[in-house]
C-alpha positions as CSV (number, residue, x, y, z in Angstrom):
1,X,0.0,0.0,0.0
2,X,2.9,2.3,0.8
3,X,4.5,1.5,-2.5
4,X,1.3,2.3,-4.3
5,X,1.2,5.8,-2.6
6,X,4.8,6.5,-3.5
7,X,4.2,5.7,-7.2
8,X,0.9,7.6,-7.4
9,X,2.1,10.9,-5.8
10,X,4.4,12.0,-8.6
11,X,1.8,11.2,-11.1
12,X,-0.7,13.3,-9.2
13,X,1.7,16.1,-8.9
14,X,2.3,16.1,-12.7
15,X,-1.4,15.9,-13.6
16,X,-2.5,18.7,-11.3
17,X,-0.9,21.6,-13.3
18,X,-2.0,20.1,-16.5
19,X,-5.6,19.8,-15.3
20,X,-5.5,23.4,-14.1
21,X,-4.3,24.6,-17.5
22,X,-6.9,22.6,-19.3
23,X,-9.6,23.9,-17.0
24,X,-8.9,27.6,-17.9
25,X,-7.9,27.0,-21.5
26,X,-10.6,28.3,-23.8
27,X,-12.3,25.9,-26.2
28,X,-13.2,28.5,-28.8
29,X,-10.6,28.6,-31.6
30,X,-10.6,32.5,-31.9
31,X,-10.0,32.8,-28.1
32,X,-7.1,30.3,-28.4
33,X,-5.6,32.3,-31.2
34,X,-5.9,35.5,-29.1
35,X,-4.2,33.8,-26.2
36,X,-1.4,32.5,-28.3
37,X,-0.8,36.0,-29.6
38,X,-0.8,37.4,-26.1
39,X,1.7,34.9,-25.0
40,X,3.9,35.6,-28.1
41,X,3.8,39.3,-27.5
42,X,4.7,38.8,-23.9
43,X,7.7,36.6,-24.8
44,X,8.7,39.2,-27.5
45,X,8.5,42.0,-25.0
46,X,10.6,40.1,-22.5
47,X,13.3,39.5,-25.2
48,X,13.3,43.2,-26.2
49,X,13.7,44.2,-22.6
50,X,16.6,41.8,-22.1
51,X,18.2,43.1,-25.3
52,X,17.8,46.8,-24.2
53,X,19.4,46.0,-20.9
54,X,22.3,44.2,-22.5
55,X,22.9,47.0,-25.0
56,X,22.7,49.6,-22.3
57,X,25.3,47.7,-20.2
58,X,27.6,47.4,-23.3
59,X,27.2,51.1,-24.0
60,X,27.9,52.0,-20.4
61,X,31.1,49.9,-20.3
62,X,32.2,51.3,-23.7
63,X,31.7,54.9,-22.5
64,X,33.6,54.1,-19.3
65,X,36.6,52.7,-21.4
66,X,36.3,55.8,-23.7
67,X,36.5,58.1,-20.7
68,X,39.5,56.3,-19.2
69,X,41.2,56.6,-22.6
70,X,40.5,60.3,-22.8
71,X,41.8,60.8,-19.3
72,X,45.0,59.0,-20.1
73,X,45.7,61.0,-23.3
74,X,44.5,64.4,-22.2
75,X,47.7,65.3,-20.3
76,X,49.8,64.1,-23.3
77,X,47.9,66.4,-25.6
78,X,48.3,69.3,-23.2
79,X,52.1,68.7,-23.2
80,X,52.2,68.4,-27.0
81,X,50.5,71.8,-27.3
82,X,53.1,73.5,-25.0
83,X,56.3,72.0,-26.4
84,X,57.9,71.3,-29.8
85,X,59.0,67.8,-28.8
86,X,56.9,64.8,-28.0
87,X,56.7,64.3,-24.2
88,X,58.1,61.1,-22.8
89,X,56.9,58.5,-22.3
90,X,54.4,58.1,-25.1
91,X,51.3,56.1,-23.9
92,X,50.7,52.9,-25.7
93,X,48.1,53.2,-28.5
94,X,46.5,49.9,-29.5
95,X,45.2,49.7,-33.1
96,X,41.7,49.4,-31.8
97,X,42.0,52.8,-30.1
98,X,43.3,54.8,-33.0
99,X,39.9,56.1,-33.9
100,X,39.4,57.3,-30.4
101,X,42.8,59.0,-30.5
102,X,41.8,61.0,-33.7
103,X,38.5,62.0,-32.2
104,X,40.1,63.3,-29.1
105,X,42.8,65.0,-31.1
106,X,40.2,66.8,-33.3
107,X,38.3,67.9,-30.2
108,X,41.5,69.3,-28.7
109,X,42.4,71.2,-31.9
110,X,39.1,73.0,-31.8
111,X,40.2,74.6,-28.5
112,X,43.6,75.7,-29.6
113,X,44.9,78.6,-31.7
114,X,48.1,79.7,-33.3
115,X,51.4,78.0,-32.4
116,X,49.7,75.5,-30.1
117,X,47.7,74.1,-33.1
118,X,50.9,73.8,-35.1
119,X,52.6,71.9,-32.3
120,X,49.7,69.5,-32.2
121,X,49.9,69.0,-36.0
122,X,53.6,68.1,-35.6
123,X,52.8,65.7,-32.8
124,X,50.1,63.9,-35.0
125,X,52.6,63.5,-37.8
126,X,55.4,62.3,-35.4
127,X,53.0,59.6,-34.1
128,X,52.2,58.5,-37.7
129,X,48.5,59.1,-37.1
130,X,48.2,61.3,-40.2
131,X,48.5,58.1,-42.3
132,X,45.7,56.5,-40.4
133,X,43.5,59.7,-40.9
134,X,44.2,59.4,-44.6
135,X,43.4,55.7,-44.7
136,X,40.0,56.5,-43.1
137,X,39.0,58.4,-46.3
138,X,38.5,55.0,-48.0
139,X,36.2,53.6,-45.3
140,X,32.7,54.3,-44.1
141,X,31.0,57.7,-43.8
142,X,31.9,58.2,-40.1
143,X,35.5,57.3,-40.8
144,X,35.6,59.7,-43.8
145,X,34.3,62.6,-41.7
146,X,36.9,61.9,-38.9
147,X,39.7,61.7,-41.5
148,X,38.6,64.9,-43.3
149,X,38.5,66.8,-40.0
150,X,42.0,65.7,-39.2
151,X,43.3,66.7,-42.6
152,X,41.5,70.0,-42.3
153,X,43.4,70.8,-39.2
154,X,46.6,69.8,-40.8
155,X,45.9,71.9,-43.9
156,X,48.7,70.3,-45.8
157,X,48.4,70.3,-49.6
158,X,50.3,67.0,-49.7
159,X,46.9,65.3,-49.0
160,X,45.1,67.2,-51.8
161,X,44.9,64.2,-54.1
162,X,43.4,62.0,-51.4
163,X,40.7,64.5,-50.5
164,X,39.7,65.9,-53.9
165,X,37.7,62.7,-55.1
166,X,35.5,63.1,-52.1
167,X,34.3,66.4,-53.3
168,X,31.8,64.7,-55.6
169,X,30.8,62.0,-53.1
170,X,27.1,61.2,-53.2
171,X,26.8,61.9,-49.5
172,X,26.3,65.6,-49.1
173,X,27.9,65.8,-45.7
174,X,31.0,64.1,-46.9
175,X,31.2,66.2,-50.0
176,X,30.8,69.5,-48.1
177,X,33.3,68.3,-45.5
178,X,35.8,67.6,-48.3
179,X,35.2,71.1,-49.7
180,X,36.0,72.6,-46.3
181,X,39.2,70.6,-46.1
182,X,40.3,71.6,-49.6
183,X,39.7,75.3,-48.7
184,X,41.8,74.9,-45.6
185,X,44.6,73.6,-47.8
186,X,44.4,76.2,-50.6
187,X,41.3,78.4,-50.8
188,X,41.8,79.8,-54.3
189,X,42.5,76.4,-55.8
190,X,39.6,74.8,-54.0
191,X,37.0,77.4,-55.1
192,X,38.0,76.7,-58.7
193,X,36.7,73.2,-58.2
194,X,33.8,73.9,-55.8
195,X,31.9,76.6,-57.6
196,X,31.7,74.9,-61.0
197,X,30.6,71.7,-59.2
198,X,28.0,73.7,-57.3
199,X,26.1,74.4,-60.5
200,X,25.0,70.8,-60.7
201,X,25.2,69.9,-57.0
202,X,21.7,71.0,-56.1
203,X,22.0,69.2,-52.8
204,X,24.5,71.8,-51.7
205,X,22.3,74.3,-49.9
206,X,23.0,78.0,-50.7
207,X,23.7,78.9,-47.0
208,X,26.4,76.2,-46.9
209,X,28.0,77.5,-50.1
210,X,27.9,81.0,-48.6
211,X,29.8,79.7,-45.6
212,X,32.4,78.2,-47.8
213,X,32.8,81.5,-49.6
214,X,33.2,83.4,-46.4
215,X,35.9,80.9,-45.3
216,X,37.7,81.3,-48.6
217,X,37.7,85.1,-48.7
218,X,36.6,87.4,-51.6
219,X,39.9,87.2,-53.5
220,X,39.5,83.4,-53.8
221,X,35.8,83.6,-54.7
222,X,35.3,86.3,-57.2
223,X,37.1,85.1,-60.3
224,X,35.9,81.4,-60.1
225,X,32.4,82.5,-59.5
226,X,32.3,84.9,-62.4
227,X,33.7,82.2,-64.6
228,X,31.1,79.8,-63.4
229,X,28.3,82.3,-64.1
230,X,29.5,83.3,-67.6
231,X,31.1,80.0,-68.8
232,X,28.1,77.7,-68.2
233,X,25.0,77.4,-70.2
234,X,23.2,75.4,-67.5
235,X,20.3,77.5,-66.2
236,X,20.9,76.2,-62.8
237,X,24.0,78.4,-62.6
238,X,21.7,81.3,-61.6
239,X,21.4,79.8,-58.1
240,X,25.0,80.9,-57.5
241,X,24.3,84.6,-58.2
242,X,23.6,85.5,-54.5
243,X,27.2,84.4,-53.7
244,X,28.5,87.4,-55.6
245,X,28.1,89.5,-52.4
246,X,30.9,87.5,-51.0
247,X,33.3,88.4,-53.8
248,X,35.3,91.5,-54.6
249,X,32.8,94.3,-55.6
250,X,35.4,95.8,-57.9
251,X,35.4,92.7,-60.1
252,X,31.7,92.0,-59.7
253,X,30.7,95.6,-60.7
254,X,30.7,95.0,-64.5
255,X,28.3,92.1,-64.1
256,X,26.1,94.1,-61.7
257,X,25.9,97.1,-64.0
258,X,25.0,94.9,-66.9
259,X,22.1,93.4,-64.9
260,X,20.8,96.9,-64.1
261,X,21.0,97.9,-67.7
262,X,19.1,94.9,-69.0
263,X,16.5,95.1,-66.2
264,X,17.1,91.5,-65.0
265,X,15.0,89.5,-62.6
266,X,14.4,91.1,-59.2
267,X,16.5,88.5,-57.4
268,X,19.5,89.3,-59.7
269,X,18.9,93.0,-59.4
270,X,19.1,92.8,-55.6
271,X,22.4,91.0,-55.8
272,X,23.7,93.6,-58.3
273,X,22.6,96.5,-56.1
274,X,24.3,94.9,-53.1
275,X,27.5,94.7,-55.0
276,X,27.3,98.3,-56.1
277,X,26.5,99.3,-52.5
278,X,29.7,97.7,-51.3
279,X,31.6,99.5,-54.1
280,X,30.1,102.9,-53.4
281,X,31.1,104.3,-56.9
282,X,29.4,107.7,-57.5
283,X,29.3,106.9,-61.3
284,X,26.5,104.4,-60.5
285,X,24.1,107.1,-59.0
286,X,22.0,107.3,-62.2
287,X,21.5,103.5,-62.2
288,X,20.6,103.5,-58.5
289,X,18.1,106.4,-58.9
290,X,16.4,104.4,-61.7
291,X,16.3,101.3,-59.6
292,X,14.6,103.2,-56.8
293,X,11.5,103.4,-59.0
294,X,11.4,99.6,-59.6
295,X,8.1,97.8,-59.1
296,X,9.6,95.3,-56.7
297,X,9.9,96.6,-53.1
298,X,13.0,94.6,-52.4
299,X,14.8,96.1,-55.4
300,X,13.8,99.6,-54.2
301,X,15.1,98.9,-50.8
302,X,18.4,97.6,-52.1
303,X,18.8,100.6,-54.3
304,X,17.9,103.0,-51.5
305,X,20.5,101.3,-49.2
306,X,23.1,101.7,-52.0
307,X,22.2,105.4,-52.4
308,X,22.4,106.0,-48.7
309,X,26.0,104.9,-48.6
310,X,26.9,107.7,-51.0
311,X,24.3,110.2,-49.9
312,X,24.9,114.0,-50.2
313,X,23.4,116.9,-48.3
314,X,21.2,117.9,-51.3
315,X,19.7,114.4,-51.6
316,X,16.8,115.1,-49.4
317,X,14.6,115.7,-52.4
318,X,15.5,112.2,-53.6
319,X,14.6,110.4,-50.4
320,X,11.6,112.5,-49.4
321,X,9.1,110.9,-51.9
322,X,10.0,107.5,-50.7
323,X,8.4,108.2,-47.3
324,X,5.1,107.5,-49.1
325,X,6.2,104.1,-50.4
326,X,3.9,101.2,-49.9
327,X,6.6,99.1,-48.3
328,X,7.3,99.7,-44.6
329,X,11.0,98.7,-45.0
330,X,11.4,101.3,-47.8
331,X,9.8,104.0,-45.7
332,X,12.0,103.3,-42.8
333,X,15.2,103.2,-44.9
334,X,14.3,106.5,-46.5
335,X,13.6,108.1,-43.1
336,X,17.0,106.8,-41.8
337,X,18.7,108.2,-44.9
338,X,17.1,111.6,-44.4
339,X,17.9,111.7,-40.7
340,X,21.6,110.9,-41.3
341,X,22.3,113.1,-44.3
342,X,25.7,114.8,-44.2
343,X,25.4,118.2,-42.5
344,X,21.7,117.9,-41.8
345,X,20.5,120.0,-38.8
346,X,17.5,119.5,-36.5
347,X,15.8,122.5,-38.0
348,X,16.2,121.1,-41.5
349,X,14.7,117.8,-40.4
350,X,11.7,119.6,-39.0
351,X,11.2,121.4,-42.3
352,X,11.4,118.0,-44.1
353,X,8.9,116.5,-41.6
354,X,6.4,119.4,-42.4
355,X,6.6,118.5,-46.1
356,X,5.6,114.9,-45.6
357,X,1.9,114.3,-46.2
358,X,1.7,110.6,-45.7
359,X,1.1,109.9,-42.0
360,X,3.0,106.6,-42.2
361,X,5.9,108.5,-43.7
362,X,5.6,111.0,-40.9
363,X,5.8,108.3,-38.3
364,X,8.9,106.8,-39.9
365,X,10.7,110.1,-40.1
366,X,9.8,110.9,-36.4
367,X,11.2,107.6,-35.3
368,X,14.4,108.2,-37.3
369,X,14.8,111.6,-35.9
370,X,14.4,110.3,-32.4
371,X,17.0,107.6,-33.0
372,X,19.5,110.2,-34.2
373,X,18.9,112.4,-31.1
374,X,19.7,109.5,-28.7
């Protein structure tokens, strides 16, 4: 009897959970499907949670190792920026940490100026890491960007042939980064490549191109830009016209005068007037006076600003009618020009104010007079 109880107890213990599950398990097929889905989703959620926890732990450990690496090399970089020779001893640099080294070196270079940057450049070359930066140009996008940043700080034309092919890379970030690196090496030579390529590279936003022109300087921009505008039949070249304001106005003036004579599109006229404004040549007064009567308010404003730069005491009769302009900006610019005419007196300004019939023009001139009196 005891032996029967010993044998039957395990069977009972096994049958009990099974009976309990069968008791609550639905008999309807749709309910069973819903229950299977719920169990599957629960298992999937659990797996995702485990994966997130593992990835978080891996990222935390990686960040900790990265911080230790930076702390180890930060004193070395500081000593490199202060002296012409490599400090001793040089910390060991495993191959797997070379990318971290370049990232830390780039970050340090952003904080340095002058001779300190040159010392850091010499240290990078002495360690042979410039070759690794160059090798990164043939890898993935992240590696390309790190390598281009390093070579931009070095600004050595010896790497020109390695960087130039990336100028036409399909990735817009890589191509613009290559353009910045080429400019750091030789701005004039770089703009001879960048501006003709910009005619067809519509993914290069105009503000980015303007930044490249500012980095290069007007002497490097003017001639390549004029050649790109005149030497290409592609209608897309007109998108480069706003960049003329970053060039030398003396060389851009013939183009600007030609646009005013042929009554070009308002966008082109604005650029032309801005170029003539920078030049400030009195021989352009007739063109500017004619542009003040243009139908487009932005053109009138640009012409008024150009006239303001070469205004004379007797120009009050030229600016006074513009106080009745339909554009608020034109009225304000005309009022500012009147209030700052050479040799103008408070009494003369009051006389001019009495001549203004438009109440909006009166408000604009009163504001300008108040600004001058401050």
